[in-house]
N, C-alpha and C positions, 0 to 999 in steps of 0.2 A: 951335129946337133946334140948335146949336152944331157944327157937323162940320167937325175942322181937315183941312186939305187939307196933306198932308207930300208935296215932292218927293224923291228919293232912287236915284240911282243905282246903278250895282252897285261893289261893294265888294268885292267879288273876283274875277278875270278869267277869262277863259272857261272857263278849264283849270285852274286852282286848285278852282272850282265844281267841276267834271267828277268830281275826283278823293274828293269826298264821297259820289258816287254809292254808296250801298249802306250808308253810315257812319249813325251813331245819335250826336242832337245833343245839345249840351248849353248852359248858359247864357252859353259864352262863343263860341258860333255867332250871337250876335246883342246888339245896343247899342241897340237901339229896341224898347219893349215898347207894344204898342196893347192898351190895355184902355176908350178912350174910343172916341165917334162919330168915323170918319176915314174920308179915302178917300187913296190911296199912288198916284202915277204916276211913273214914271222920266221920267228927263232930258230924254227927247224929248216928254212927254206924254202915253206909253200907259201906261191903267190898268195899277197892279199890284193893286190889294184896294177893297174897301172892305167897312167893319165899321159895323155898328149893334147897340149895346146894346138889348135888351129890348122887339124888335120881334116878339116873336113868343108870344102870348098861351100861358099856361101849359096851358089845356085842349086846347089845339091839339098842344102839344109833347109832353103824356102822351099824349094819343091816338094819335101815332107811338109811342112807346115802344110802349106797351100793346096796339100792332097789330104791331109791325114784330119784338117782342124777341124771337119763335121762331125770328126767321131766322136768328141767330147759330149760328153750329157752329164745332167747331174744324176749321180750315182751314191746308194745307200749299203751295195755290196764291199767296199772293200775290206772292211773286218777288220784286221789286225789293225792295217795299215792307216786305216782313219782315226783308230783310238778305242777302237774296239766292238763289241753287239749290245745291244740292247734287246735282250731276251724277254722283256717284260711282257710285251706284248706278243698277239699270234704270230708273227714273224721275227724271225733276229734280223736287225736293220743294225747299221753304222751311223757314223754322223756324216751329212752327204757333203760330198765332194762333185768334185768337175773331171769326170773319167771316164775312158771311154777304150775299146778293145777295134784293132783293125787287124784284119787276117782270118785266123780260123780258128773256131773251137771244138775241144775233144768233146765226145759224149759225157752225160751227167744222169747216172742210172735215174729211176724214177722224174727224172724231170723232162729234159731236152735227152735222150737215149742216144741221140743222134751225130755224128761229126757235122760238119756244120760251117757256114761262111757266117761271119759275125753280122749283125745286123747293116752297120753300118757299110761294109761289103753286099751285104742286096740291096740297099737299098741307093747307093751314092756306087754303082760298080766300077763308072768311068773315072769316078776320081781313087779310086782304089788304085787302080790299073795303071793310073796316071803315076802313082808313086813309090811304084815299085824301084824305078833307079835310085832310089835313097837309102831302099834297103838292102840292096844289091850291094851300093858303097859302103855301109855298113859291115857286112858280110866281108866283104872283103879286107876292111882296117881288122876285123876281125879273127879273120885268116894270117894276118902276119901278125899280130900282138900276141896272140894267144893260142899259136899253132896246135897246143898239144889238146886243148880241150877244145876249139875248134873240130878237129879232127873227130873226135870223139862224136860229136853233136854232129858234126857233118854224115859221118856213117849213118847213124838214127835218123836224121831229114832223108838219106835218101834211099833207104828203106823203107818210107813210110808211103803211102800212096799219092799219089805227085797231086792229086786234086786238095793236097790239105795244105800244102808247102809252100811259100811264096816264092815264085819264081824258083831257081834253082839254087836258091838260101838255104841258109842251115836253120832259117824260120819259120815256126807258121803263126805266130802273133806279133801283134805291136799295141802296148798298152802306154796310151797319151793321155798325160796330165796336163790339166792348168792353174797354177797357183797350188799347189796340191803340197801341203805341207804333212810329211806320212810319218804317223808315230813309230817308234821301233818295233821292228818287226824281223822275220825270216824269211824269204819267197819260199812262197810252196806252190806245190801246181807247174811246176817248168824242170828242165832235166836237169837232175842232181851233177851232171858228172861236166856240164857245161861253166860258162862265165859268165856273170850276167853283165848288162853295159847302161850306161845311161850318156843321152844326147838332149842338150837343152836345146833352146833356140828361146833367146830373150826378146823381147820389144820394152822399150825404154831402160829404166835406170833404178836401180834397188840395192838391196843390201840383205847380206844375210843368204839363205835359200841353201846355204851350202850340205853336201853329203856328208853324213858323220859314220863311221864304225866305232860305237861308244866305249867296245870293250879295249881297244885298241887306241884310242881319242886321239881319234888321226880324222880330220874334217879335207874337203876336195871341192875347192870353187870352181862348178863346171860351167863355163860359160857356150854362147854360141860358137858353133866349128871346135868346141872342144868334143874330144870322145874319152868316156871313163870304162874302163873293162874291170869288172870288180866282182867278187866272192862275195854275191848275195846269200846265201846260205850262213853268212854270218851276220849279226845282229848290225839292221843300222837305219838312217832316219834322216829326215833333214830338220835343218834352224829353220827357224820363220824368216820369212819372206816378209821384208820390211819397205815401202813403196817411199820412194822420197818425195818429200813436199813439191808441188810447184809441176806435177807430172799427170799426166793424162795419159787411158786408156794400156797401162803397165802391164805385163804378163807375162809368166815362166812359162812355158811348154817344155814337158820332157816328153823323153820316148824311151819305151823298155821294150829290146827285140828281144825273142826267145823264143825256143821250142819248148811247147806245151807236154809235159811230161807221156800223155799216155794216146799222143796222136798215132804212133806206130800201130795201134790194135784198129783205126778207120778201114773200113771199107770202102769197094767202089759203092759210088754214090747206089748205081741197081741194086747193089744187095741190101744194103741200106731199106734200101725201098722196100723191097722186098720180105725185110726184116722187122719193119712197120708194119704194112700192112697182116699181116700174120699176126701178129701181136694185137690188132686192134680187132680185127674181123675171126682169128680163127683157122683161117687159113688163105691160101694166097692165090689171087687170080688177077690173068693176063687182062 
């Protein structure tokens, strides 16, 4: 298998790239489109992305989609990735998109101050369990394609309470998006020494939907059974997905698997319950 190695420096200054935040990208924001096996490094030899075609068995990909599709809901909390927040009302909300989470979430002080299974997992526990082989397969690809990043992430996952890690993988959480054109952003809340990934399940035919690193003017055409591992702490976003005329029920599902950076702080569920009772009642009673 021939894998192309591409060296690419920044095509925009940091200041110009920063100005793209919350903007939606077009074909004008890249001059290289990758649709072949390729590794990209920056001028200092740091990996920017690793892309492989047709490395996920179709049955594994379909298992992931069929297991996790019920997690996708209307969501007004995706912030910068959805184009930014509207702060004029009582609550900060972002434009509505279809997106959901699978797996586990960390504590959010002042709100849900305990680690927990996502609402999808609680409501559709059997579907969550059935999709674990999909997560395990992406974990396997991650370990082979990005071993240095994987080792760091797996080490912290292995030190995390096992109640809040998906099987024996390096992942705690999967974000599932449908037809979601993300605005320019940098990922936040994930493990910073890890490497992001993007898996796509397509139904039907469309144009666009490219993943773009605008500061480097590189785009990747990720299709079903492909795997993209990428530095998501660089500015990135997607171009518009344009449905082709004459086709019905066309959609693009993207899966992003990651370790939430504060999950290592999660306590045993029994300890969390004790903390919650003390906080609510001022004392703990069996």
